[in-house]
C-alpha positions in Angstrom: 14.2 31.2 32.8 12.9 34.6 33.4 14.3 38.0 33.1 12.9 41.4 33.7 14.4 44.8 33.0 11.4 47.0 33.0 11.1 50.2 35.0 10.3 49.7 38.6 12.3 47.7 41.1 9.0 46.0 42.2 8.5 44.6 38.7 12.1 43.4 38.3 11.8 41.6 41.6 8.5 40.0 40.4 9.9 38.7 37.2 13.0 37.4 38.9 11.0 35.6 41.6 8.6 34.1 39.1 10.7 32.5 36.5 14.3 33.5 36.8 16.8 34.2 34.0 16.2 32.2 30.9 17.9 30.4 28.1 18.4 32.3 24.9 18.5 31.4 21.3 20.5 32.7 18.5 18.9 34.2 15.4 15.4 32.8 15.7 12.1 34.4 14.8 9.5 35.4 17.3 6.1 37.0 17.7 7.4 39.5 20.1 8.7 43.0 19.6 12.5 43.2 19.7 12.9 46.4 21.7 15.8 44.9 23.7 19.0 46.2 22.1 21.2 43.4 23.1 18.8 40.8 24.4 19.8 38.2 27.1 21.5 34.9 26.9 22.0 31.8 28.9 23.3 28.3 28.4 22.5 25.0 30.1 22.5 21.2 29.5 19.9 18.6 28.6 20.4 15.1 29.9 19.1 11.6 30.2 22.6 10.9 29.3 23.7 14.1 27.7 21.5 14.7 24.7 23.1 15.9 21.5 21.1 17.0 18.4 17.9 17.7 20.3 15.8 20.8 19.7 15.5 23.2 22.6 13.1 26.2 22.6 11.6 28.9 24.6 7.9 27.9 24.9 6.3 31.2 24.3 2.8 29.8 23.7 3.1 27.5 26.7 2.0 24.3 24.9 5.2 22.2 25.7 6.1 21.9 22.0 8.8 23.7 20.0 6.7 25.5 17.4 7.8 27.5 14.3 8.6 31.0 15.3 9.6 30.3 18.8 13.2 30.9 19.8 15.0 27.6 19.4 18.5 26.0 19.2 20.1 22.6 18.8 22.0 20.9 21.6 25.6 20.1 21.0 28.1 17.6 22.6 27.6 17.5 26.3 23.9 18.3 25.9 24.7 22.0 25.8 22.2 24.5 24.6 22.6 28.3 24.1 19.9 30.8 23.6 21.0 34.3 22.6 19.2 37.6 22.0 15.9 37.0 23.8 13.6 39.9 24.5 12.6 40.6 28.0 9.3 38.8 27.7 10.7 35.7 25.9 13.2 35.3 28.7 10.3 34.8 31.2 8.8 31.8 29.5 9.4 28.1 30.3 11.7 25.9 28.1 10.9 22.8 26.2 13.2 20.2 24.5 12.3 17.8 21.7 14.5 14.7 21.1 13.9 13.0 17.8 14.3 9.2 17.3 17.2 8.4 15.1 18.6 11.9 15.3 19.1 12.9 19.0 22.1 11.0 20.5 22.2 9.9 24.1 25.9 10.2 25.0 25.6 7.6 27.7 25.4 5.0 24.9 26.5 7.1 21.9 23.4 5.9 20.1 20.4 7.7 18.8 17.3 7.6 21.0 14.7 5.2 19.8 11.6 7.3 20.6 10.7 10.9 20.3 10.2 12.8 23.6 9.8 16.2 25.2 11.3 17.6 28.4 10.1 20.9 29.9 11.5 23.1 32.6 10.6 26.3 34.5 12.1 29.6 33.4 14.6 29.4 36.3 16.2 26.2 35.0 19.7 25.6 33.7 19.1 22.0 32.9 16.4 20.1 31.0 15.6 16.6 32.3 12.9 14.3 33.6 13.3 16.1 37.0 12.7 19.5 35.5 9.7 18.1 33.6 8.1 16.9 36.8 8.8 20.2 38.5 7.3 22.3 35.7 4.2 20.1 35.7 3.8 20.3 39.4 4.4 24.1 39.3 1.5 24.5 36.9 -0.8 22.3 39.1 0.0 24.4 42.2 -0.6 27.7 40.3 -4.0 26.3 39.2 -4.7 25.6 42.9 -4.1 29.2 43.8 -0.4 29.6 44.5 1.5 32.4 42.8 4.0 31.2 40.1 6.9 32.0 42.4 5.4 30.1 45.4 4.4 27.2 43.2 7.9 26.8 41.7 9.6 26.9 45.1 7.3 24.3 46.5 7.5 22.0 43.5 11.3 22.1 43.6 11.4 21.4 47.3 9.0 18.5 47.2 10.7 16.7 44.4 14.1 17.1 46.1 12.6 15.6 49.2 11.1 12.7 47.3 14.4 11.8 45.7 16.3 12.1 48.9 18.4 15.1 47.9 19.8 17.4 50.6 17.6 20.2 51.7 18.1 23.2 49.3 19.0 21.1 46.3 17.5 22.6 43.1 17.0 19.9 40.6 16.4 22.4 37.8 20.1 23.5 38.3 21.5 20.0 38.9 23.6 18.2 36.4 23.5 14.6 37.6 25.7 13.4 34.8 28.6 15.7 35.6 28.2 15.3 39.3 28.2 11.5 39.0 31.5 11.6 37.1 33.2 13.7 39.7 35.6 11.9 42.0 34.2 13.4 45.2 31.8 12.6 48.1 28.7 13.6 46.2 29.3 11.3 43.2 27.4 8.2 44.6 24.3 10.2 45.3 24.5 11.9 41.9 24.8 8.5 40.3 21.5 7.4 42.0 19.8 10.5 40.6 21.4 10.0 37.2 19.8 6.5 37.0 16.6 7.7 38.6 16.2 10.4 35.9 16.5 7.7 33.2 13.9 5.6 34.9 11.5 8.5 35.2 11.9 9.2 31.5 11.1 5.6 30.7 8.0 5.7 33.0 6.8 8.8 31.1 7.2 7.1 27.8 5.3 4.0 28.8 2.5 6.0 30.4 2.1 8.3 27.5 2.0 5.5 25.0 -0.8 3.9 27.0 -2.7 7.0 27.7 -6.0 8.0 26.0 -5.6 10.3 23.0 -5.7 13.9 23.9 -3.9 17.3 23.9 -0.2 16.6 24.1 0.4 19.2 26.9 -2.5 17.8 29.0 -1.4 14.2 28.5 2.1 15.1 29.6 0.8 16.9 32.7 -1.5 14.0 33.6 1.4 11.5 33.1 3.8 13.6 35.1 1.5 13.6 38.1 1.2 9.8 38.0 5.0 9.4 37.6 5.7 11.8 40.5 3.4 9.7 42.8 5.9 6.8 42.3 9.1 8.8 42.7 10.0 7.8 46.3 9.3 4.1 45.7 11.2 4.1 42.4 14.2 5.8 44.0 14.3 3.1 46.6 14.5 0.4 43.9 17.2 2.3 42.0 19.3 2.6 45.2 18.9 -1.2 45.9 19.9 -2.2 42.4 22.9 0.1 42.4 24.1 -1.3 45.7 23.7 -4.8 44.3 25.7 -3.9 41.3 28.7 -2.8 43.4 29.5 0.0 40.9 28.7 3.6 41.3 30.2 7.1 41.1 32.6 7.8 38.3 33.2 4.1 37.6 29.7 3.4 36.4 29.2 3.0 32.6 26.3 4.1 30.4 25.6 0.4 29.7 25.3 -0.4 33.5 23.0 2.7 34.0 20.8 1.5 31.1 20.6 -2.0 32.5 19.6 -0.8 36.0 17.0 1.6 34.6 15.5 -1.2 32.5 15.4 -3.6 35.5 13.9 -0.9 37.7 11.0 -0.1 35.4 10.2 -3.8 35.2 9.6 -4.1 38.9 5.9 -4.3 39.8 6.2 -1.6 42.6 7.5 1.0 40.1 4.5 0.6 37.7 2.8 3.9 37.1 -1.0 4.1 37.4 -2.7 4.4 34.1 -3.9 7.8 32.9 -7.6 8.2 32.2 -9.6 10.6 30.1 -10.7 12.2 33.4 -7.1 12.8 34.3 -6.5 14.5 31.0 -9.6 16.7 31.4 -8.4 17.7 34.8 -5.0 18.6 33.4 -6.6 20.7 30.7 -8.4 22.8 33.3 -5.3 23.2 35.4 -3.1 24.2 32.4 -5.6 26.9 31.4 -5.6 28.4 34.9 -1.8 28.2 35.1 -1.3 29.8 31.7 -3.5 32.7 32.6 -1.5 33.4 35.8 1.9 33.0 34.1 0.9 35.4 31.3 -0.5 37.9 33.8 2.8 38.0 35.7 4.9 38.4 32.5 2.6 41.2 31.3 3.1 42.9 34.6 6.9 42.5 34.5 7.7 43.8 31.0 6.8 46.6 28.7 6.4 44.4 25.7 3.7 42.7 23.7 2.8 39.3 25.1 0.7 37.1 22.9 -2.0 34.7 24.3 -1.0 31.2 25.1 -2.2 28.2 23.1 -4.8 26.7 25.3 -5.0 22.9 25.5 -7.8 21.1 23.7 -10.6 19.5 25.7 -10.4 15.7 25.5 -12.7 13.8 23.3 -14.2 10.4 24.2 -12.8 7.3 22.6 -9.6 5.5 21.9 -6.3 5.2 23.6 -2.7 5.2 22.8 -2.3 8.1 21.4 0.1 10.9 21.7 3.2 8.8 21.2 6.6 9.9 22.5 6.4 13.4 21.4 5.1 14.6 24.7 7.0 12.5 27.1 10.3 11.0 28.0 13.0 9.2 26.3 13.8 5.6 25.9 17.4 4.7 26.9 19.1 2.5 24.4 
């Protein structure tokens, strides 16, 4: 999701490497200068099943929420989103997506989702999903540990692809599991496995967020994402087994069957995600602050444009649990 047009070839390369071309949004306000005559644009898809009537945005303050004033758009049939007219700096920021219970429709079931949730994705993504959410979270963790944003994103993508058993070189931020699973070709069965796995990961995020101590939404999501990622390989094995037992896969599988298998998988003891603690959230706050600083530094280096400060996550307070609800996590499949 990152573009760069400024001056030197070195800076253009830097911006491209860090957070590739972005998604653009039509006619929305922003805190940035609009010195770009035509802006940039890009489309993509959001899916658990394809998600219609969800809000997608460019997360210019890096808080994993679609705030007023950020470039935003609404997904249409097929989960398609389109951003148009972004400035150079806006195009370098990650994406976020908010699905709203009762409003956002999961096209696998043609029913509205029953919980609010958020997906996020790196700037290079052309999809928004549970996969892209785990990749963006892991990217931030790696940046905080000392990797450059470009190095961190490459490593996060490669590791998750390996964990889910995807072929070497698969980029899950550019992978439409729904479309690929419906194709009548040799890749359909594997895509169906990933399509179901994406729904399971989303359900795991919901459950873990709902059980987590109260805290900054961005930090809770990052802490949950780390725990969910720790279970990915085991969860994928359970999904594969249940799909095999069902005898249905590829283009023949229905949204109802996918939902049933996802529900069965998350109920298995081996797929249960470790509970998030206040210490986990505090660690996530520190990592996010470090990552934000590096991301902003790269963007400022890449473009000749005003770049505002990010919204830093709040330090956790002691006390109660349960708290952030679905607005920072995944989606329940009907």
